Phi, psi and omega in degrees: 000128182275158175301326179293322174302315179300316179293317180299314181294316179300317181296315180296316180299319177297317179295317182296323181291332185265342182281157176294155181306320183297332182264354184294322182293322177293319179294324179301328179289343178264006187297134173283086192306311184300318179293319179293324176297317180296318182292324177302330182265329192232000181297139184290343184254127183303314181302320180290322175299318181295318181294318178298320176297322179296314182295320178293322179298319186274330188241344183211044186295315182300312180280001183252011181307314183292326177296317179298319178301313182294324180289345176295346179263003182299144182288348184255125186302313180298333174290316177298324177296320176294322177294319179301313181297315182298322183293316190262344184284132180257354185299314186265007180274152173258323180270160174291144178284145174275095188301320181301312179296316181295317177302316181298315179298317180290326177295315178298317179298316180296328182279339191238338185288131181282343186270119182294327177296318178297314179299319179299315180292329177293323176298317179297319179291316182295325182297336176299336184257017183303319181269002184244351181212120185292339180291338187299313180298321178294316177298316179296319177298322178296313179297320180297337180259332192249338184298143182278352180258125183298321181292322179294318176301316182295318180294317177298319179295324180296324177292317179296315183293315184277332183073015183242148180284344184288130175226163180277161174293160184303316182300319181292318179299321178296317178299314181293326178291319179294317182297317178297317178296318179295315178296322178294319181289329179278340183289141179292137177278146183278000000 
């Protein structure tokens, strides 16, 4: 990332933050995409990397797929979550998403990310492709058996069992996992 990319991205972000909501979409069309992509990956401040990923998701999602993929390796979990959303969200896209690539990226993230919150969000994103890629059910079943976080395992198993992409938020999954563990511990053994 060059110093000029940093200056251009910072300037655009400042302008975007101060304009009224009605004008943001027009301003988004003027976004310096290359500078914002570079800042999303290399800006020294976490908040700016997250904002850049948000801006790319909303205003330049299609040409930023590679940026989202690279940002999945960011050392900061909330940045990876932003990249995850940008990669898998179809709302702001004009072109069709490449399901094969996205499923592969999400499978790698599920297998390697140390943060349970990120893995939980990856399951939610991956579940959207349940009916479009046969690998999704296999990946979910593997996560349901191998993940070291009980709530992540439970959520993946619920997707496998129901065949539906809807899953609960992480806090609810944690509560249900704790409740199940408590009931199991309290039940008399035979």
